[in-house]
C-alpha positions as CSV (number, residue, x, y, z in Angstrom):
1,X,29.5,0.8,-64.7
2,X,30.5,2.4,-61.3
3,X,27.0,3.1,-60.3
4,X,26.6,-0.7,-60.0
5,X,29.6,-1.5,-58.0
6,X,29.3,-1.7,-54.2
7,X,31.2,0.8,-52.1
8,X,32.7,-1.1,-49.5
9,X,33.1,1.9,-47.1
10,X,29.6,3.0,-47.0
11,X,28.3,-0.3,-46.8
12,X,30.6,-1.5,-43.9
13,X,29.7,1.3,-41.6
14,X,25.8,1.3,-42.3
15,X,25.2,-2.4,-41.0
16,X,27.8,-1.7,-37.8
17,X,25.0,1.7,-37.5
18,X,22.2,-0.4,-37.7
19,X,23.3,-3.0,-35.2
20,X,24.4,-0.5,-32.9
21,X,21.1,1.2,-32.7
22,X,19.3,-2.4,-32.4
23,X,21.6,-3.1,-29.5
24,X,20.4,0.4,-27.9
25,X,16.8,-0.4,-28.6
26,X,17.3,-3.9,-27.2
27,X,18.7,-2.4,-24.1
28,X,16.5,0.2,-23.9
29,X,13.0,-1.4,-24.1
30,X,13.4,-3.5,-21.0
31,X,14.5,-0.8,-18.8
32,X,11.7,1.4,-20.4
33,X,9.3,-1.7,-19.3
34,X,10.8,-2.1,-16.0
35,X,10.2,1.7,-15.3
36,X,6.5,1.9,-16.7
37,X,5.6,-1.3,-14.1
38,X,7.5,-0.1,-11.1
39,X,6.0,1.7,-8.3
40,X,7.2,4.0,-6.0
41,X,8.5,2.1,-2.9
42,X,9.1,4.4,0.0
43,X,9.7,3.7,3.6
44,X,7.8,6.8,5.1
45,X,4.5,6.6,3.0
46,X,2.7,8.7,5.4
47,X,3.9,11.7,4.2
48,X,2.3,10.8,0.9
49,X,-1.2,10.3,2.1
50,X,-2.3,13.7,2.6
51,X,-4.5,15.1,4.8
52,X,-7.9,14.4,3.3
53,X,-10.6,13.1,5.6
54,X,-11.0,9.2,5.2
55,X,-13.3,6.3,6.1
56,X,-12.2,3.6,8.0
57,X,-14.4,0.5,9.1
58,X,-12.5,-1.5,11.6
59,X,-13.5,-5.2,12.1
60,X,-12.4,-6.5,15.4
61,X,-12.4,-10.2,16.1
62,X,-13.4,-10.1,19.7
63,X,-14.2,-13.8,20.0
64,X,-13.2,-16.2,23.2
65,X,-10.1,-17.2,21.3
66,X,-9.0,-13.4,21.3
67,X,-8.4,-13.7,25.0
68,X,-5.7,-15.8,24.8
69,X,-2.7,-14.5,26.6
70,X,0.8,-14.1,25.0
71,X,3.5,-12.4,27.2
72,X,0.8,-11.2,29.6
73,X,-1.0,-9.7,27.1
74,X,-4.4,-10.6,25.3
75,X,-4.4,-11.0,21.7
76,X,-7.6,-9.0,21.8
77,X,-5.4,-6.0,23.6
78,X,-2.9,-6.3,20.9
79,X,-5.2,-5.9,18.3
80,X,-7.0,-3.0,20.1
81,X,-3.3,-1.2,20.7
82,X,-2.5,-1.5,16.8
83,X,-6.4,-0.2,15.9
84,X,-5.9,3.0,18.4
85,X,-2.7,3.6,16.5
86,X,-4.4,3.8,13.3
87,X,-7.1,5.8,14.7
88,X,-4.5,8.0,15.9
89,X,-3.0,8.8,12.7
90,X,-6.0,9.4,10.7
91,X,-6.8,13.0,9.6
92,X,-8.9,15.4,11.0
93,X,-12.4,15.0,9.8
94,X,-12.2,11.5,8.9
95,X,-15.0,9.0,9.7
96,X,-14.4,5.4,12.0
97,X,-16.6,2.6,12.5
98,X,-16.1,-0.2,14.6
99,X,-17.7,-3.4,14.1
100,X,-17.1,-6.4,16.2
101,X,-17.1,-9.8,14.4
102,X,-19.3,-11.7,16.7
103,X,-22.2,-9.3,16.0
104,X,-21.4,-7.2,13.0
105,X,-24.7,-6.0,13.0
106,X,-24.4,-4.2,16.0
107,X,-21.7,-1.7,15.8
108,X,-19.6,-1.1,18.8
109,X,-19.3,2.4,17.4
110,X,-21.5,3.6,14.3
111,X,-19.7,6.0,11.8
112,X,-18.2,9.2,13.8
113,X,-15.8,11.7,13.3
114,X,-15.0,11.6,16.9
115,X,-11.5,10.1,16.4
116,X,-10.8,10.1,20.7
117,X,-14.0,8.2,21.1
118,X,-13.0,5.8,19.2
119,X,-9.9,4.7,20.7
120,X,-11.3,5.0,24.0
121,X,-13.9,2.8,23.5
122,X,-11.2,-0.1,22.3
123,X,-9.7,0.1,25.4
124,X,-12.7,-1.1,27.2
125,X,-13.5,-4.1,24.5
126,X,-13.2,-7.3,26.0
127,X,-14.0,-11.1,24.2
128,X,-17.5,-12.1,23.7
């Protein structure tokens, strides 16, 4: 008959342990999901890009509206400065092509690995 009686000490610990394990699982699951979906966020991502050559196509809007002046500089000159900065940060051996949006069939600069010539061409670009 003693085998059929419940032992209150053992039965009291077991549900408490199960509840604790269930609580830990419920806490760990959202944390694990958040870590799986997270992506690395660094302020200086340029160090992660590596030095592998890349291909870059720059589409530049050289329409007359880009000739609008703001603080003494045209929108096109600011866009060309940004594009030149991007070109300067490319690794050696990268390819660039510069296409104006007014005539994308006629590139300003076809695919080339001469990055310096790409920056120089951008300085001479004017609105169409």
